[in-house]
NURO-474695 format. One record per atom (N, C-alpha, C): x, y, z. Coordinates in steps of 0.02 Angstrom, whole numbers, plus 50000, padded with zeros to 5 digits. Layout:
N
XYZ;...
This chain:
193
498994926247558;499514926947607;499904933447593;499964937847642;500314944147634;500984943947669;501504946147633;502184946247660;502454953347658;502804955247711;503114961947715;503864961147724;504254964647682;504974965247692;505094972047722;505374972247783;505434978647820;506074982547806;506534979647767;507134983447747;507394980247682;507024981347628;507144977747566;507804979547532;508034985747539;508654987747506;508634986247432;509154983147407;509194981447335;508864974647320;508514971847367;508144965447359;508604959747338;509224959747363;509714954647344;509494947647366;509104947147420;508914940447442;508394937147397;508104941147350;507594938447305;507874937247235;508534936547228;508854935847163;508504930547120;508274932647061;507944928147015;507224926747031;506954929647085;506264928247104;505824934447103;506114940247086;505724946447088;505084946147047;505124942846989;504524942546946;503974938146976;504144933947024;503644929747056;503284933347114;503564938947136;503254942647191;502644946247165;502074945247197;501454948347173;501224953947219;500594955947211;500324961447251;500274959947325;500344953647344;500324951847414;500994952747448;501504954747410;502164956247437;502244963747440;502374966247501;502474973447512;503174974347540;503534979347515;504204980647541;504264987847561;504674988947613;504824995847634;505574996647641;505785002847636;506475004747649;506475012147664;507005014647695;507025021847711;507295025947653;507505022547599;507745026247540;507485022947477;507505026847422;507285024347357;507715027747304;507915023947253;508305026947199;508855022347174;509255025147128;509835021547100;510465024347134;510875019947161;511475022047196;512075018547165;512615022247155;513235019347128;513785020047180;514185014847187;514725014847235;515345011747204;515915014947215;516545012147191;516765006747240;516925001047214;517114995347256;517824993347241;518274995047286;518984993347278;519274996147214;519634991947178;519964994247117;519554992647055;518934990847063;518514989447005;518434995646963;518464994846897;518415000546851;517725003546853;517214999446845;516525001946844;516235001846914;515875007046933;515565007046999;514995001847002;514864999547062;514304994947073;513664998947079;513164997047042;512525000547044;512024996547084;511684999947130;511184996747172;510525000547162;509994996847148;509334999847138;508914998047199;508685003147234;508255002147293;507555004547272;507084999647269;506425001147243;505884998147288;505795000847349;505274998147393;504574999947369;504084996147391;503384997847376;503215004447409;503445005347472;503295011247512;503945013547547;504065020047547;504635022647586;504395023347658;504695019547702;504495019547773;505065016747815;505005017447880;505495015247928;505195009447968;505595004047978;505324998248014;505134999748086;505365005348112;505175007248181;504475010148184;504215012348127;503555015548125;503185012948063;502945006848067;502625003648009;501935006647996;501815008947934;501185012247917;500635007447898;500525002247939;500034997047924;499604995747984;499004993147972;498554991348026;498814985148062;498534983848120;498724978048160;498524971548125;498964966548129;498804959748106;498654958948033;498964962747988;498794962247917;499284957847877;499844955747907;500334951747870;500394944747900;500494939847855;500604932947876;501344931647891;501774935547858;502494934747868;502854941247859;503414942047895;503854947847888;504554945247876;504914948447831;505604946647814;506044952647829;506644951447856;507114956847870;507824954547854;508164958547813;508884957747800;509184964447818;509284965747883;509474972447906;510184974447886;510354980847893;511034983147878;511564979347918;512164979447891;512724976247925;512894980047989;513194976548036;513384979748099;514114981648099;514234987548123;514914990048136;515394989848076;515144990348015;515614990547958;515764997747938;515355002447963;515475009547948;515175011647882;514945017847878;514615020347817;515115022047762;515765022247777;516265023847727;516455017647687;516435011847719;516595005547685;516065004047632;516265000047581;515804998447527;515154995247553;515214990447599;514624987047626;514164991947661;514444996747696;514045001847729;513695006447680;514055008547628;513765012847577;513205009347540;513335003047522;512854999347481;512244996947520;512364994347581;511824991147617;511664994247685;512034999347704;511925002447769;512344999247823;512435002847877;512825000247933;512535003047997;512424998648046;512195000748111;512765000048160;512785004648209;513255003748264;512865000748322;513204999748378;512904996448436;512285000248461;512305006948460;511735010848485;511135010348437;511285010348372;510745010048322;510375003348324;510744997848329;510404991348331;509934990948391;510144993448448;509724993248507;509094997448497;509185003648474;508615008248465;508135005648413;508405003448355;507975001248300;507624994748316;507984989748340;507684983148349;507204982948408;507314986948459;506824987148514;506144989648488;506164994848447;505544997648419;505254992848366;505694990048324;505454985448272;505154979148303;505414976948361;505144971248397;504394972148410;504204978148429;503504979648443;503104980448378;503384984048330;503024985448268;502924979248225;503434975148219;503364969048178;502844964348210;502874963648275;502364959448309;501664962348301;501614968848300;500954972148293;500644970748225;501034971148171;500744970348104;500664963048083;500984958448120;500894951348106;500244948748134;499934944348096;499334941048122;499554936148177;499074933348213;499234928448264;499594922548232;500134920248263;500564914848239;500924916548174;500974922948157;501334925048097;502084923648104;502424923148047;503134921448048;503574927548034;504174927348061;504664932648052;505324929348032;505554930547971;506174927647946;506714933047947;507264931547980;507784936447992;508454933847966;508784937847923;509454936047898;509964940547932;510424937547968;510934941348003;511594937547998;512134940748019;512774937248022;512764933048086;513024927048081;513014922448137;513334925348200;513874929148192;514214932048250;513774937148287;513254939748254;512814944848284;512164941948312;512094935348308;511464931948326;511234933848397;511674933448445;511474934748515;511244941948525;511554946648490;511344953648496;510624954548472;510464951448415;509784952048388;509274948448432;509434942348451;508944938348490;508784941448557;509264945048586;509124948348650;508654954248643;508574956848582;508134962648571;507454960748542;507394954848514;506774952648482;506394948048528;506084950848579;505774947048632;505054944848616;504764947448563;504074945548546;504044939548499;504604936148490;504634930548442;505014924648473;504804918748452;505154912648469;505494910348405;506164909548405;506524907948345;506694900648339;506614898048278;506744891048263;507164890448199;507384884548185;507684882648121;508224887348095;508764888148132;509304892248104;509624888748044;509664892147989;509984889447929;510584893847915;511174890847914;511784894847906;512064894147836;512274899747808;512624899747743;513294903047753;513824899747734;514494902447744;514724906247682;515064911847695;515364915647640;516064917647663;516484912747673;517154914047696;517624914047636;518054919047630;518514919547574;519154915847589;519374911847542;520034908847547;520084902447586;519544900147617;519594893847655;518904890847663;518904884547677;518264881247692;518114882347765;517494884047781;517324885447851;517304879047892;517464879747955;517404874048001;516734874548036;516544869248070;515904869348107;515914874648162;516504876148187;516554881048242;516564888248217;516594889148151;516664895848123;516054900248139;516184906448155;515644911148168;515514915648108;515854914348052;515764918347992;515134916047955;514894920347911;514334918547869;513674920947896;513174920447853;512504922847870;512104917147901;511614919047940;511164914147970;510444916747960;510004912247941;509294913747933;508924910747992;508524914848025;508134912448081;507394913148065;507004908048080;506284908348073;505984909548141;505624915148148;505304916748211;504544916348205;504224914448259;503504914348262;503294919348316;502784923348300;502544928248348;502304924648411;502534927048468;502314924048531;501584925548544;501244920648575;500554921848594;500544926248655;500034930248660;499964934448719;499834929948779;500134931648835;500034927748895;499304928148918;499034922448935;498344922248958;498354921149034;497964925149068;497974924549141;497664917849162;497844915649220;497614909149245;496854908949249;496554914549265;495814914749271;495494913449203;495794915949150;495504914849083;495584907649060;496114904249085;496234897349065;495754892649099;495634893749163;495194889349202;494474889849178;494194884249164;493484884049145;493084882549208;492594886749220;492194885649281;491824879049275;491874875149328;491524868749328;490784869949340;490364865849307;489654866549321;489504864449392;489014867349423;488874865449493;488704858049497;489014854649545;488884847449553;488354846449607;487974841449597;487474839849648;487814835349699;487744837249762;488044833249815;487624827149828;487954821649849;487604815449864;487124816749922;486534814549913;486034815249967;485674821949965;485884826349920;485554832849918;484894832149880;484374835549904;483734835249870;483744839049805;483374836349758;483324839849694;482734844549692;
């Protein structure tokens, strides 16, 4: 089973599991290296190591069609700005970037997935509708929400926190003619053989 992470970043979602990832796990990111960022009043800067298998962009995946069983994405945060710590550490997309990137990624991720392949997407719950409107080649199921609200317990109505969505690649539409099986010719009653 081959898995592709299309924006691995510092691989934070794999905490404690990196050693279990084998050669069937491929990761890409648009950057590679060690990055340090000052976070608030902390004395020591936060260090982030970005170590993808391949430096690439999710809009232009350098893989053949149908080679992955699953794709994982934990994309940059939306609208936090590149000056903020979250933007520096994990990237930040604005409204125009999410539309441009996800429309292209919608096609590319579906292309590299095998038939019925899965797509796991981690996003902030408040951004769910923006992503789902752009990812038209997938049917999403099983939203799993994790709350990270500071200072209070979240309510059921809260839009804070991350949400994980499991998507399945949509099947290509089959025309009605391909679905209909031609009936064998029937012999009419009274017809000579």
